[in-house]
Biopython code that builds the backbone (N, CA, C, O; Angstrom):
import numpy as np
from Bio.PDB.StructureBuilder import StructureBuilder

atoms = [
    (1, "MET", "N", (106.992, 85.304, 148.010)),
    (1, "MET", "CA", (106.973, 86.412, 147.260)),
    (1, "MET", "C", (108.349, 86.245, 146.296)),
    (1, "MET", "O", (108.367, 86.837, 145.217)),
    (2, "CYS", "N", (109.207, 85.632, 146.607)),
    (2, "CYS", "CA", (110.534, 85.601, 145.879)),
    (2, "CYS", "C", (110.329, 84.646, 144.590)),
    (2, "CYS", "O", (110.689, 84.907, 143.442)),
    (3, "ALA", "N", (109.728, 83.587, 144.998)),
    (3, "ALA", "CA", (109.081, 82.517, 143.942)),
    (3, "ALA", "C", (108.226, 83.098, 142.670)),
    (3, "ALA", "O", (108.466, 82.887, 141.481)),
    (4, "LEU", "N", (107.234, 83.835, 143.193)),
    (4, "LEU", "CA", (106.488, 84.677, 142.410)),
    (4, "LEU", "C", (107.264, 85.647, 141.481)),
    (4, "LEU", "O", (107.109, 85.706, 140.261)),
    (5, "LEU", "N", (108.055, 86.342, 142.160)),
    (5, "LEU", "CA", (108.902, 87.324, 141.084)),
    (5, "LEU", "C", (109.755, 86.813, 139.983)),
    (5, "LEU", "O", (109.891, 87.347, 138.882)),
    (6, "VAL", "N", (110.485, 85.389, 140.526)),
    (6, "VAL", "CA", (111.067, 84.712, 139.559)),
    (6, "VAL", "C", (109.789, 84.029, 138.391)),
    (6, "VAL", "O", (109.723, 84.207, 137.175)),
    (7, "ALA", "N", (109.133, 83.450, 139.034)),
    (7, "ALA", "CA", (107.842, 82.870, 138.165)),
    (7, "ALA", "C", (107.482, 83.881, 137.032)),
    (7, "ALA", "O", (107.337, 83.547, 135.857)),
    (8, "LEU", "N", (107.374, 84.954, 137.435)),
    (8, "LEU", "CA", (106.742, 86.237, 136.567)),
    (8, "LEU", "C", (107.830, 86.685, 135.645)),
    (8, "LEU", "O", (107.603, 87.395, 134.665)),
    (9, "GLY", "N", (109.037, 86.248, 135.989)),
    (9, "GLY", "CA", (110.155, 86.746, 134.985)),
    (9, "GLY", "C", (110.613, 88.158, 135.444)),
    (9, "GLY", "O", (111.256, 88.839, 134.645)),
    (10, "LEU", "N", (110.332, 88.624, 136.633)),
    (10, "LEU", "CA", (110.660, 89.962, 137.190)),
    (10, "LEU", "C", (112.158, 89.867, 137.866)),
    (10, "LEU", "O", (112.859, 90.862, 138.049)),
    (11, "ALA", "N", (112.515, 88.635, 138.183)),
    (11, "ALA", "CA", (113.853, 88.339, 138.656)),
    (11, "ALA", "C", (114.444, 87.181, 138.113)),
    (11, "ALA", "O", (113.694, 86.267, 137.769)),
    (12, "GLU", "N", (115.672, 87.063, 137.976)),
    (12, "GLU", "CA", (116.491, 86.178, 137.602)),
    (12, "GLU", "C", (116.313, 84.840, 138.430)),
    (12, "GLU", "O", (116.014, 83.742, 137.959)),
    (13, "ASP", "N", (116.547, 85.140, 139.716)),
    (13, "ASP", "CA", (116.594, 83.870, 140.769)),
    (13, "ASP", "C", (115.900, 84.554, 141.849)),
    (13, "ASP", "O", (115.414, 85.684, 141.807)),
    (14, "TRP", "N", (115.913, 83.704, 142.857)),
    (14, "TRP", "CA", (115.253, 83.915, 144.208)),
    (14, "TRP", "C", (116.200, 84.973, 145.083)),
    (14, "TRP", "O", (115.718, 85.786, 145.871)),
    (15, "LYS", "N", (117.583, 84.835, 144.827)),
    (15, "LYS", "CA", (118.275, 85.634, 145.508)),
    (15, "LYS", "C", (118.184, 86.993, 145.087)),
    (15, "LYS", "O", (118.251, 87.895, 145.921)),
    (16, "ALA", "N", (118.015, 87.263, 143.673)),
    (16, "ALA", "CA", (117.870, 88.629, 142.958)),
    (16, "ALA", "C", (116.526, 88.973, 143.502)),
    (16, "ALA", "O", (116.401, 90.148, 143.846)),
    (17, "ALA", "N", (115.592, 88.266, 143.636)),
    (17, "ALA", "CA", (114.079, 88.843, 144.149)),
    (17, "ALA", "C", (114.148, 89.197, 145.463)),
    (17, "ALA", "O", (113.637, 90.273, 145.774)),
    (18, "GLU", "N", (114.758, 88.412, 146.452)),
    (18, "GLU", "CA", (115.023, 88.929, 147.653)),
    (18, "GLU", "C", (115.619, 90.354, 147.873)),
    (18, "GLU", "O", (115.278, 91.106, 148.786)),
    (19, "GLN", "N", (116.624, 90.649, 146.845)),
    (19, "GLN", "CA", (117.209, 91.871, 146.935)),
    (19, "GLN", "C", (116.359, 92.961, 146.425)),
    (19, "GLN", "O", (116.569, 94.124, 146.770)),
    (20, "MET", "N", (115.410, 92.637, 145.621)),
    (20, "MET", "CA", (114.310, 93.483, 145.009)),
    (20, "MET", "C", (113.360, 93.860, 146.078)),
    (20, "MET", "O", (113.022, 95.033, 146.234)),
    (21, "ILE", "N", (112.910, 92.873, 146.834)),
    (21, "ILE", "CA", (112.074, 92.954, 148.116)),
    (21, "ILE", "C", (112.777, 93.827, 149.255)),
    (21, "ILE", "O", (112.135, 94.691, 149.852)),
    (22, "ARG", "N", (113.935, 93.605, 149.494)),
    (22, "ARG", "CA", (114.675, 94.232, 150.474)),
    (22, "ARG", "C", (114.928, 95.661, 150.246)),
    (22, "ARG", "O", (115.095, 96.470, 151.158)),
    (23, "GLU", "N", (114.955, 96.002, 148.714)),
    (23, "GLU", "CA", (114.996, 97.386, 148.495)),
    (23, "GLU", "C", (113.747, 98.257, 149.232)),
    (23, "GLU", "O", (113.826, 99.187, 150.035)),
    (24, "LYS", "N", (112.858, 97.757, 148.791)),
    (24, "LYS", "CA", (111.529, 98.327, 149.240)),
    (24, "LYS", "C", (111.234, 98.207, 151.005)),
    (24, "LYS", "O", (110.885, 99.136, 151.734)),
    (25, "ARG", "N", (111.495, 96.766, 151.411)),
    (25, "ARG", "CA", (111.023, 96.575, 152.570)),
    (25, "ARG", "C", (112.457, 96.052, 153.237)),
    (25, "ARG", "O", (112.652, 94.839, 153.312)),
    (26, "PRO", "N", (113.419, 96.963, 153.701)),
    (26, "PRO", "CA", (114.745, 96.361, 154.297)),
    (26, "PRO", "C", (114.555, 95.545, 155.584)),
    (26, "PRO", "O", (115.556, 94.888, 155.870)),
    (27, "TYR", "N", (113.734, 95.448, 156.257)),
    (27, "TYR", "CA", (113.878, 94.718, 157.466)),
    (27, "TYR", "C", (113.063, 93.258, 157.053)),
    (27, "TYR", "O", (112.523, 92.630, 157.964)),
    (28, "ILE", "N", (113.022, 92.931, 156.153)),
    (28, "ILE", "CA", (112.432, 91.578, 155.789)),
    (28, "ILE", "C", (113.411, 90.661, 156.610)),
    (28, "ILE", "O", (114.471, 91.056, 157.095)),
    (29, "SER", "N", (112.864, 89.263, 156.708)),
    (29, "SER", "CA", (113.935, 88.333, 157.414)),
    (29, "SER", "C", (113.343, 87.047, 156.844)),
    (29, "SER", "O", (112.147, 86.763, 156.785)),
    (30, "MET", "N", (114.615, 86.155, 156.344)),
    (30, "MET", "CA", (114.011, 84.761, 156.012)),
    (30, "MET", "C", (114.719, 83.689, 156.805)),
    (30, "MET", "O", (115.948, 83.721, 156.863)),
    (31, "ASN", "N", (114.181, 82.940, 157.290)),
    (31, "ASN", "CA", (114.914, 81.992, 157.989)),
    (31, "ASN", "C", (115.480, 80.661, 157.520)),
    (31, "ASN", "O", (115.042, 80.477, 156.385)),
    (32, "THR", "N", (116.178, 79.760, 157.853)),
    (32, "THR", "CA", (117.222, 78.872, 157.140)),
    (32, "THR", "C", (115.856, 77.908, 156.349)),
    (32, "THR", "O", (116.068, 77.522, 155.200)),
    (33, "LEU", "N", (114.752, 77.626, 156.888)),
    (33, "LEU", "CA", (113.816, 76.807, 156.042)),
    (33, "LEU", "C", (113.398, 77.636, 154.929)),
    (33, "LEU", "O", (113.421, 77.118, 153.812)),
    (34, "HIS", "N", (112.985, 78.947, 155.062)),
    (34, "HIS", "CA", (112.800, 79.865, 153.732)),
    (34, "HIS", "C", (113.729, 79.388, 152.659)),
    (34, "HIS", "O", (113.408, 78.877, 151.586)),
    (35, "ARG", "N", (114.783, 79.603, 153.059)),
    (35, "ARG", "CA", (116.033, 79.768, 152.067)),
    (35, "ARG", "C", (116.093, 78.338, 151.703)),
    (35, "ARG", "O", (115.860, 78.193, 150.503)),
    (36, "LYS", "N", (116.328, 77.229, 152.330)),
    (36, "LYS", "CA", (116.363, 75.830, 152.005)),
    (36, "LYS", "C", (114.909, 75.657, 151.152)),
    (36, "LYS", "O", (115.139, 75.122, 150.067)),
    (37, "SER", "N", (113.772, 75.901, 151.308)),
    (37, "SER", "CA", (112.633, 75.933, 150.431)),
    (37, "SER", "C", (112.700, 76.630, 149.003)),
    (37, "SER", "O", (112.237, 76.145, 147.971)),
    (38, "LEU", "N", (113.313, 77.771, 149.114)),
    (38, "LEU", "CA", (113.661, 78.070, 147.568)),
    (38, "LEU", "C", (114.586, 77.751, 147.130)),
    (38, "LEU", "O", (114.654, 77.937, 145.915)),
    (39, "GLU", "N", (115.679, 77.175, 147.737)),
    (39, "GLU", "CA", (116.927, 76.504, 146.977)),
    (39, "GLU", "C", (116.375, 75.304, 146.352)),
    (39, "GLU", "O", (116.752, 75.086, 145.200)),
    (40, "GLU", "N", (115.527, 74.454, 146.904)),
    (40, "GLU", "CA", (114.866, 73.378, 146.393)),
    (40, "GLU", "C", (113.882, 73.656, 145.305)),
    (40, "GLU", "O", (113.716, 72.829, 144.409)),
    (41, "TRP", "N", (113.194, 74.833, 145.342)),
    (41, "TRP", "CA", (112.226, 75.003, 144.196)),
    (41, "TRP", "C", (112.860, 75.475, 143.037)),
    (41, "TRP", "O", (112.472, 75.285, 141.884)),
    (42, "SER", "N", (114.098, 76.252, 143.482)),
    (42, "SER", "CA", (114.865, 76.851, 142.219)),
    (42, "SER", "C", (115.557, 75.788, 141.543)),
    (42, "SER", "O", (115.644, 75.841, 140.316)),
    (43, "LYS", "N", (116.100, 74.756, 142.229)),
    (43, "LYS", "CA", (116.645, 73.387, 141.789)),
    (43, "LYS", "C", (115.744, 72.659, 140.735)),
    (43, "LYS", "O", (116.150, 72.212, 139.662)),
    (44, "HIS", "N", (114.313, 72.603, 141.258)),
    (44, "HIS", "CA", (113.218, 71.977, 140.409)),
    (44, "HIS", "C", (112.794, 72.743, 139.179)),
    (44, "HIS", "O", (112.367, 72.233, 138.143)),
    (45, "LEU", "N", (112.955, 73.968, 139.407)),
    (45, "LEU", "CA", (112.638, 74.840, 138.301)),
    (45, "LEU", "C", (113.679, 74.843, 137.253)),
    (45, "LEU", "O", (113.322, 74.994, 136.085)),
    (46, "LEU", "N", (114.928, 74.692, 137.545)),
    (46, "LEU", "CA", (115.889, 74.416, 136.498)),
    (46, "LEU", "C", (115.944, 73.337, 135.578)),
    (46, "LEU", "O", (116.228, 73.304, 134.380)),
    (47, "SER", "N", (115.541, 72.270, 136.572)),
    (47, "SER", "CA", (115.505, 70.701, 135.986)),
    (47, "SER", "C", (114.204, 70.907, 134.926)),
    (47, "SER", "O", (114.334, 70.556, 133.753)),
    (48, "SER", "N", (113.270, 71.345, 135.287)),
    (48, "SER", "CA", (111.895, 71.199, 134.663)),
    (48, "SER", "C", (112.101, 72.054, 133.194)),
    (48, "SER", "O", (111.627, 71.720, 132.108)),
    (49, "LYS", "N", (112.874, 73.152, 133.454)),
    (49, "LYS", "CA", (113.122, 73.729, 132.342)),
    (49, "LYS", "C", (114.046, 73.166, 131.276)),
    (49, "LYS", "O", (113.906, 73.388, 130.074)),
    (50, "ARG", "N", (115.019, 72.405, 131.823)),
    (50, "ARG", "CA", (115.938, 71.597, 130.689)),
    (50, "ARG", "C", (115.113, 70.493, 130.196)),
    (50, "ARG", "O", (115.363, 70.076, 129.065)),
    (51, "SER", "N", (114.022, 69.872, 130.975)),
    (51, "SER", "CA", (113.348, 68.648, 130.499)),
    (51, "SER", "C", (112.460, 68.998, 129.702)),
    (51, "SER", "O", (111.965, 68.183, 128.924)),
    (52, "GLY", "N", (112.077, 70.309, 129.741)),
    (52, "GLY", "CA", (110.881, 70.935, 128.919)),
    (52, "GLY", "C", (109.445, 70.614, 129.549)),
    (52, "GLY", "O", (108.411, 70.657, 128.883)),
    (53, "GLU", "N", (109.493, 70.326, 130.746)),
    (53, "GLU", "CA", (108.087, 70.073, 131.534)),
    (53, "GLU", "C", (107.607, 71.333, 131.949)),
    (53, "GLU", "O", (108.246, 72.347, 132.230)),
    (54, "SER", "N", (106.336, 71.118, 131.949)),
    (54, "SER", "CA", (105.520, 72.421, 132.228)),
    (54, "SER", "C", (105.584, 72.387, 133.916)),
    (54, "SER", "O", (105.518, 71.377, 134.616)),
    (55, "ASP", "N", (105.720, 73.685, 134.330)),
    (55, "ASP", "CA", (105.885, 73.661, 135.974)),
    (55, "ASP", "C", (104.728, 74.752, 136.317)),
    (55, "ASP", "O", (103.972, 75.163, 135.437)),
    (56, "VAL", "N", (104.656, 75.166, 137.604)),
    (56, "VAL", "CA", (103.603, 75.782, 138.019)),
    (56, "VAL", "C", (104.184, 77.485, 137.785)),
    (56, "VAL", "O", (103.401, 78.433, 137.853)),
    (57, "SER", "N", (105.390, 77.620, 137.558)),
    (57, "SER", "CA", (106.021, 79.281, 137.292)),
    (57, "SER", "C", (105.343, 79.276, 135.632)),
    (57, "SER", "O", (104.596, 80.186, 135.275)),
    (58, "SER", "N", (105.635, 78.389, 134.916)),
    (58, "SER", "CA", (105.060, 78.620, 133.512)),
    (58, "SER", "C", (103.727, 78.838, 133.319)),
    (58, "SER", "O", (103.301, 79.588, 132.441)),
    (59, "VAL", "N", (102.852, 78.063, 134.295)),
    (59, "VAL", "CA", (101.503, 78.253, 134.357)),
    (59, "VAL", "C", (101.023, 79.739, 134.558)),
    (59, "VAL", "O", (100.230, 80.395, 133.883)),
    (60, "ILE", "N", (101.830, 80.122, 135.836)),
    (60, "ILE", "CA", (101.624, 81.286, 136.217)),
    (60, "ILE", "C", (101.911, 82.246, 135.229)),
    (60, "ILE", "O", (101.049, 83.102, 135.030)),
    (61, "HIS", "N", (103.000, 82.277, 134.539)),
    (61, "HIS", "CA", (103.420, 83.327, 133.582)),
    (61, "HIS", "C", (102.609, 83.241, 132.321)),
    (61, "HIS", "O", (102.413, 84.308, 131.738)),
    (62, "SER", "N", (102.094, 82.120, 131.795)),
    (62, "SER", "CA", (101.125, 82.101, 130.854)),
    (62, "SER", "C", (99.906, 82.566, 130.977)),
    (62, "SER", "O", (99.354, 83.109, 130.021)),
    (63, "ASP", "N", (99.268, 82.413, 132.243)),
    (63, "ASP", "CA", (98.142, 82.820, 132.710)),
    (63, "ASP", "C", (98.273, 84.277, 133.049)),
    (63, "ASP", "O", (97.263, 84.956, 132.862)),
    (64, "TYR", "N", (99.277, 84.836, 133.486)),
    (64, "TYR", "CA", (99.434, 86.495, 133.546)),
    (64, "TYR", "C", (99.359, 87.073, 132.304)),
    (64, "TYR", "O", (98.617, 88.024, 132.059)),
    (65, "ASN", "N", (100.111, 86.534, 131.481)),
    (65, "ASN", "CA", (100.329, 87.193, 130.067)),
    (65, "ASN", "C", (98.959, 87.171, 129.301)),
    (65, "ASN", "O", (98.719, 88.065, 128.489)),
    (66, "GLN", "N", (98.141, 86.261, 129.522)),
    (66, "GLN", "CA", (96.762, 86.308, 129.106)),
    (66, "GLN", "C", (95.978, 87.185, 129.263)),
    (66, "GLN", "O", (95.096, 87.436, 128.442)),
    (67, "LYS", "N", (96.173, 87.894, 130.484)),
    (67, "LYS", "CA", (95.287, 88.896, 131.099)),
    (67, "LYS", "C", (95.640, 90.404, 130.747)),
    (67, "LYS", "O", (94.962, 91.322, 131.209)),
]
sb = StructureBuilder()
sb.init_structure("model")
sb.init_model(0)
sb.init_chain("A")
sb.init_seg("    ")
for serial, (resi, resn, name, xyz) in enumerate(atoms, 1):
    if name == "N":
        sb.init_residue(resn, " ", resi, " ")
    sb.init_atom(name, np.array(xyz, "f"), 0.0, 1.0, " ", f" {name:<3s}", serial, name[0])
structure = sb.get_structure()
């Protein structure tokens, strides 16, 4: 859910997305693997934005905007 919020442009990063979710669902929990995966995804997202590559989040975002 954090990655989706970032991909749709509703949150700046996964940590902000986690806070948004936590506001509505205060008892969510993410384990170390969740956080590590989101951190890796975030690094990939930043590197693909710099190099101009198309990534999943841009595809999701463009598809979402067309509807």
